[in-house]
N, C-alpha and C positions, 0 to 999 in steps of 0.2 A: 330275169323279172318277167313275168308272162303279160301279155296286154291286157288280160282279164284282170291282173292284180293293179296294172298302172291306171287303168282306165275306169273311172267310176261311171261315168256316161260318155260313151264315146261319140255321141251325136253332137253333144254340147261341150266336148272336150275339157272335161273336167278330170284331173287326175286325183285317183284317189286319196293319194296322201295329203291333199290340199283340204279335203273336206271330212274325212274319216272321223275325226274326233267331233266335227259339227253335229253327228247323230246324237252322240250322249248329250251336247249342249241343248238340242231342240227336244230331246225326250224329256230333259228335265224341265224344260219350260212348259211343255204340253202337261205333263205331270202335275206340275204345280197348279196350272190354271185349273185342271180337272178337280184336284183335291180342295181348292178354294171355292169352286162351285158346288162341290158335294158337302162340303163342311165350313161354311163361310165364317162361324165362330171360332174355328180352331187353328191354329198355327200348323203350317207343314213342316215336315223333316223328310227330306230325300237323301238317300245316301247313293251316290254312284261313283263307280271306278272309270267310266269313261266321261271326261271333262273337257271343257276347252276354256280359253281366257274368258273370263266372266262369268262362268258357270256357277260361282258360288252366290248370285242373286238367286238361285233356286234351289241349289243341291250342295250337300257336304260331298267330301271326296275321301277316299282312302286310297294309299299309295300302291295298292296291289299286293300280290302274293310275295311277299318278302319272305327271305329265308332266317331261320333262327341262327343268325352268324352275328359276330360282332361288327363285322363290315356293313351290315345290312341295318345294323342298330346306328352306326356311325351316319350312314347315307342318308337316314330319315330326317336329319336335322336341315341339311340343304334341302331336300325334298320339300319340307313344310314351309321353309322360307321361300322356295319359289313359288310355290303354289299360291301362299299369300300375296305376292307380287303379282301374279296373273290373275288377282280376283277371285280367289277361292280362299276364303279365311276359315272355314270350317273344315278342318283337314288333318289327318294323324295317319300314322301306320300301325299295323297289326302289333300290338305290345307284345313282345317275347318272341314274335316272329310267326308267320303262318307255316310256311314248309319246313319239315324237318323238327326233331325233336329239339326242345329248349332244355335249359339246366336252371337250377337254381340262382346261380350268381348272374347268368344272363338275364334271366326273367325279372330279378331284382333291379339290377340296372336299367333295363328297358322300361320297367314300371316306374321307376323313379323319374328318367326322361318323359315317358307317356303321359305321366301326371301333368304335363305342360304342354302336351297337344291340345290344341282346341278340341279337335275330336278324340276322344281317349277312348279306346276299345282293346280289350284282350281277345284275340280272336285267331284261332288255328284251324289246320285241316283236320278231317276225321282220321286220317291216317297216321297223325303224330299222337304223342303222349298227351294226357290232359296237363293244363299249363295256367288254368284259372287260379287265382291266389289260394284258394281253399283246398287246392291238390297237392300242395307242397306241405312239408313238416311245420311245425309251429313257428320256429324262429323266421323263416322264409315269409310266412304268411303275416307275422306280425309286421316287418319291414315293408312289405307291399302295402298293408292297411294304412301304416303310417304315411306311405307317399300319397295314396288316395285321400287322406284326411287332409293331408297339407293343400291338394287341390280344392277340396271343399272349402277350406279356410279363404282360398282366394277366388272364389266363385264369383263374388260380386265384383270384384276387379277384373276377371275376365269378360263378365257380362258386359261391363263397360267398354272394354276394348271392342267386343263384338257389335254392340250398339255403335259406335263411332265407326267400324267398319260399314254398318249399314247405311249410315247417313252420309257420311264424308269419304269412304272408300280408304280409310287409314288401314294398313295392315296390322292386325292384332299380334302376328309373330314377325318380328323384323331381324334383319341381321344387322350386326353393329354398324355397317357401312351407311345405313339408312339414317342413323342419328348423328353419325359422324363422317359424312361423305368425304371432306378432305383429309382425313386422316388414313395414309396408306396402310397403317398396321391392321385396320379394320376390314381391308377390301376382302382378305381371304380367310377370316375368321369364321370356320365352318363346325366348331364344336362349342359353341356358345351363342345364344340369341337373346332376344328381348321379348318380354310382353309389353307391349306399348312401349312408353318412354321412361318407365319408371321401376322396371323389375328386369333384372338380367339372370338368365338361366345358364347354368355351367354344369352339366352333368359328367358323371364319370361314365366314360366309354369305352373303356380297355379292360380287358381281363385280367385280374389280378390287382388292377390299381385301387389305391386308396385315398389318392388327392388328386388334383389337375392343377395344371399351370392354366391361369387365367389372366385375360388384358384388359386392363382398366383404361379407357380412353381417358387423356388428360383434360378434364373439366369437372 
């Protein structure tokens, strides 16, 4: 690694990797302040890929340019759990994947999972095939529509969780270990998660699967 990469400010001896993400944190804070000054009667909504612990006070976050693969679909679950613990509750991955071509099965399963991301967005690169719900044939579109309608039916519950995150810092998305910290069986569960303390989400995250194994803590 070159000295230029390692040293953010040589005179003050700051290492670049210690402060790199603070640029995005500071940018979100400054943008929020500017928008509130310009439009004091409106709520701000800022979306950033560059965040740091506590950035959720000012901005939402998406998990970057994920690939249209089952591995990246699965990885999005611990990603949103972690970001919620880092103080960024409004977070989500690009539904159906960003890089590469998605396919109907993957897009259906990702849409069903993504309906439970706090920040839910289907988004991909211009170099891939279209993947918005209406781009697929009718049965696929109907299934994705059903997932989105389920999200809207639960919208007030999600809103209540986000309000609690804003006032108390409680993560709206939680790993099972947050509600059952003394149960070792919950510590490695990264294919199911909670919305608050009352709703468990257990999506299908494997190609060809039509059922899932779920762990219900004894309570």
